[in-house]
C-alpha positions as CSV (number, residue, x, y, z in Angstrom):
1,X,-46.6,12.9,17.3
2,X,-45.3,13.9,20.6
3,X,-42.3,11.5,20.3
4,X,-41.2,12.8,16.9
5,X,-38.8,15.5,18.2
6,X,-37.2,13.1,20.7
7,X,-36.8,10.5,17.9
8,X,-35.1,13.1,15.6
9,X,-32.9,14.1,18.4
10,X,-31.8,10.6,19.0
11,X,-31.3,10.1,15.3
12,X,-29.1,13.2,15.0
13,X,-27.0,12.2,18.1
14,X,-26.5,8.7,16.7
15,X,-25.4,9.9,13.3
16,X,-23.0,12.4,14.7
17,X,-21.5,9.8,17.0
18,X,-21.0,7.3,14.1
19,X,-19.4,10.1,12.0
20,X,-17.0,11.1,14.8
21,X,-16.0,7.5,15.5
22,X,-15.4,6.8,11.7
23,X,-13.2,10.0,11.5
24,X,-11.2,8.8,14.5
25,X,-10.7,5.4,12.9
26,X,-9.5,6.9,9.6
27,X,-7.2,9.3,11.4
28,X,-5.7,6.5,13.5
29,X,-5.2,4.3,10.4
30,X,-3.4,7.1,8.6
31,X,-1.2,7.7,11.6
32,X,-0.4,4.0,11.9
33,X,0.6,4.0,8.2
34,X,2.9,7.0,8.6
35,X,4.5,5.5,11.8
36,X,5.2,2.1,10.1
37,X,6.6,3.7,6.9
38,X,8.8,6.0,8.9
39,X,10.3,3.6,11.4
40,X,10.1,0.3,9.5
41,X,10.9,1.2,5.8
42,X,11.0,-1.5,3.1
43,X,14.4,-2.9,2.3
44,X,16.0,-1.9,-1.0
45,X,14.9,-3.7,-4.2
46,X,17.1,-6.3,-5.9
47,X,19.4,-4.7,-8.4
48,X,19.8,-6.2,-11.9
49,X,23.4,-7.2,-11.1
50,X,22.2,-9.5,-8.3
51,X,19.5,-10.9,-10.5
52,X,22.0,-11.9,-13.1
53,X,24.3,-13.8,-10.7
54,X,23.8,-17.1,-12.5
55,X,24.7,-15.6,-15.9
56,X,21.6,-17.0,-17.6
57,X,20.9,-13.8,-19.5
58,X,23.1,-10.8,-20.4
59,X,23.1,-7.6,-18.3
60,X,21.2,-5.6,-20.9
61,X,18.3,-8.2,-21.0
62,X,18.1,-8.3,-17.3
63,X,17.9,-4.5,-17.1
64,X,15.2,-4.4,-19.7
65,X,13.1,-7.1,-18.0
66,X,13.5,-5.3,-14.6
67,X,12.4,-2.0,-16.1
68,X,9.4,-3.6,-17.8
69,X,8.3,-5.2,-14.5
70,X,8.6,-1.8,-12.7
71,X,6.4,-0.1,-15.3
72,X,3.7,-2.8,-15.3
73,X,3.5,-3.1,-11.6
74,X,4.1,0.6,-10.7
75,X,7.4,-0.2,-9.0
76,X,5.8,-2.8,-6.7
77,X,6.9,-5.9,-8.4
78,X,10.4,-7.4,-8.0
79,X,12.2,-9.7,-10.4
80,X,13.8,-12.4,-8.3
81,X,15.0,-14.9,-10.9
82,X,15.6,-14.9,-14.7
83,X,16.4,-18.0,-16.6
84,X,16.1,-19.1,-20.2
85,X,13.5,-21.7,-21.1
């Protein structure tokens, strides 16, 4: 029983150390994301006019398909090619 306070002290110090290190990792990760998004932004998405360069579908259809893909993928998907089957 004489080692119990020392064991609890080591447990507390270890848990606090792990918590602080995890907070530092999360903070550095968020800072890295902010840095990359600020200094290396994504290039603009393809516009419907450049999609329809081969004239396989009309402009209205290309615009509708592009908007549907944006809605389904939360603006993360990009239409690169449209052709009739």
